[in-house]
C-alpha positions as CSV (number, residue, x, y, z in Angstrom):
1,X,-1.2,9.7,17.3
2,X,-4.5,11.0,18.2
3,X,-6.6,14.2,18.0
4,X,-9.9,13.9,19.9
5,X,-13.2,15.2,18.6
6,X,-15.0,13.4,21.4
7,X,-14.4,10.4,23.6
8,X,-15.6,8.0,20.9
9,X,-14.6,9.7,17.7
10,X,-11.0,9.9,16.6
11,X,-10.0,12.1,13.7
12,X,-6.8,11.0,12.0
13,X,-5.6,12.5,8.8
14,X,-2.2,11.9,7.4
15,X,-1.4,15.1,5.6
16,X,1.7,14.0,3.8
17,X,3.7,10.9,3.5
18,X,7.0,10.9,1.7
19,X,8.8,7.7,1.0
20,X,12.1,8.7,-0.4
21,X,13.6,7.0,-3.5
22,X,16.4,5.8,-1.2
23,X,15.1,2.7,0.6
24,X,17.1,3.4,3.7
25,X,14.9,6.3,4.9
26,X,11.2,7.0,5.5
27,X,9.8,10.4,6.3
28,X,6.2,11.0,7.4
29,X,4.3,14.1,8.3
30,X,1.1,13.3,10.2
31,X,-1.6,15.8,11.1
32,X,-2.1,14.3,14.5
33,X,-0.2,13.6,17.7
34,X,0.3,10.1,19.2
35,X,-2.1,8.7,21.8
36,X,-0.5,8.8,25.2
37,X,0.8,5.5,26.4
38,X,-1.5,5.8,29.4
39,X,-4.5,5.8,27.0
40,X,-3.1,3.3,24.5
41,X,-2.7,0.4,27.0
42,X,-4.8,-0.9,29.9
43,X,-4.1,-3.4,32.7
44,X,-6.3,-6.5,32.3
45,X,-6.1,-9.7,34.5
46,X,-2.5,-9.1,35.5
47,X,-1.3,-8.2,32.1
48,X,-1.1,-5.2,29.8
49,X,-3.4,-5.0,26.8
50,X,-4.1,-2.6,24.0
51,X,-7.1,-0.5,25.0
52,X,-10.3,0.0,22.9
53,X,-9.0,3.5,21.9
54,X,-5.6,2.0,21.2
55,X,-7.1,-0.7,18.9
56,X,-9.2,1.9,17.1
57,X,-6.3,4.2,16.7
58,X,-4.0,1.5,15.3
59,X,-6.7,0.4,12.8
60,X,-7.4,4.0,11.6
61,X,-3.7,4.7,11.4
62,X,-3.2,1.7,9.1
63,X,-6.2,2.7,6.9
64,X,-4.9,6.3,6.6
65,X,-1.4,5.1,5.8
66,X,-2.8,2.8,3.1
67,X,-4.9,5.6,1.7
68,X,-1.9,7.9,1.4
69,X,0.3,5.2,-0.2
70,X,-2.4,4.5,-2.8
71,X,-2.4,8.2,-3.7
72,X,1.3,7.7,-4.4
73,X,0.6,4.7,-6.6
74,X,1.8,2.2,-4.1
75,X,0.4,0.3,-1.1
76,X,1.4,-1.1,2.2
77,X,2.3,-4.5,0.7
78,X,4.9,-2.8,-1.5
79,X,6.5,-0.8,1.2
80,X,9.9,-2.3,2.0
81,X,10.4,-2.5,5.8
82,X,13.6,-1.0,7.0
83,X,16.0,-3.6,8.5
84,X,18.9,-3.5,10.8
85,X,19.6,-0.8,13.4
86,X,17.5,2.3,13.1
87,X,17.7,6.0,13.9
88,X,14.3,7.6,14.6
89,X,13.7,11.3,15.0
90,X,10.2,12.5,16.1
91,X,9.0,16.0,16.4
92,X,5.5,16.5,18.1
93,X,3.6,19.7,17.6
94,X,0.7,20.4,20.0
95,X,-2.0,23.0,19.4
96,X,-2.0,24.1,23.0
97,X,0.5,24.7,25.8
98,X,-0.8,22.0,28.2
99,X,1.9,20.2,30.1
100,X,2.8,16.8,28.8
101,X,5.5,14.2,29.4
102,X,7.1,13.7,26.0
103,X,8.1,10.1,26.6
104,X,4.4,9.1,27.0
105,X,3.9,9.6,23.2
106,X,6.8,7.8,21.6
107,X,5.8,4.2,22.4
108,X,2.3,4.4,20.9
109,X,3.6,6.0,17.8
110,X,6.3,3.5,17.3
111,X,4.0,0.5,18.1
112,X,1.6,1.7,15.5
113,X,4.3,1.8,12.8
114,X,6.1,-1.4,13.6
115,X,5.4,-4.3,11.3
116,X,4.7,-1.8,8.5
117,X,7.7,0.5,8.2
118,X,10.1,-1.6,10.3
119,X,10.0,-5.0,11.7
120,X,10.1,-4.2,15.4
121,X,10.9,-1.3,17.7
122,X,13.8,-3.1,19.2
123,X,15.7,-2.2,16.0
124,X,15.8,1.4,17.2
125,X,19.2,2.3,18.7
126,X,18.9,6.0,18.5
127,X,15.7,7.8,19.3
128,X,15.3,11.6,19.4
129,X,12.1,13.3,20.6
130,X,11.1,17.0,20.5
131,X,7.9,18.7,21.5
132,X,6.7,22.1,20.4
133,X,3.7,23.5,22.2
134,X,1.4,26.3,21.1
135,X,1.6,25.3,17.4
136,X,-1.4,26.2,15.4
137,X,-2.4,22.5,14.9
138,X,-1.5,19.0,16.1
139,X,1.2,17.4,14.0
140,X,3.9,14.7,14.1
141,X,7.0,14.5,11.9
142,X,8.8,11.2,11.8
143,X,12.1,10.3,10.2
144,X,13.2,6.7,10.2
145,X,16.5,5.7,8.7
146,X,19.1,3.0,8.9
147,X,21.7,3.8,11.5
148,X,25.2,4.5,10.2
149,X,27.9,4.5,12.9
């Protein structure tokens, strides 16, 4: 979930957030791509910790989500977390054709949304990822809904 302006400045803008009337589905369009899991976390004293960039990213993501929800006359406290088994569909659009491992981006995105839109990422039983390179801008589209067998 990150678009770098420099090593220290992260530009994050949520272009559009749509929370459907149906409480079983949340759709988000973010004008950014997730931070690679390799940059989100660091080894520290034998454990894994959120990196400085990761902490900054999560905080800015929360602030942007709150800002967009306020524009829609609601706030994070009013968002009802999805419960039960979840289906998640993520499409990542990259502004260049650089080679990337798509699986490096899902964890940081889901970790940034857990506790806000859903309780924990262990609720996800079906995860679909797609990447599109050479798009005119960085962008992530996320659909989260209750899983129906």
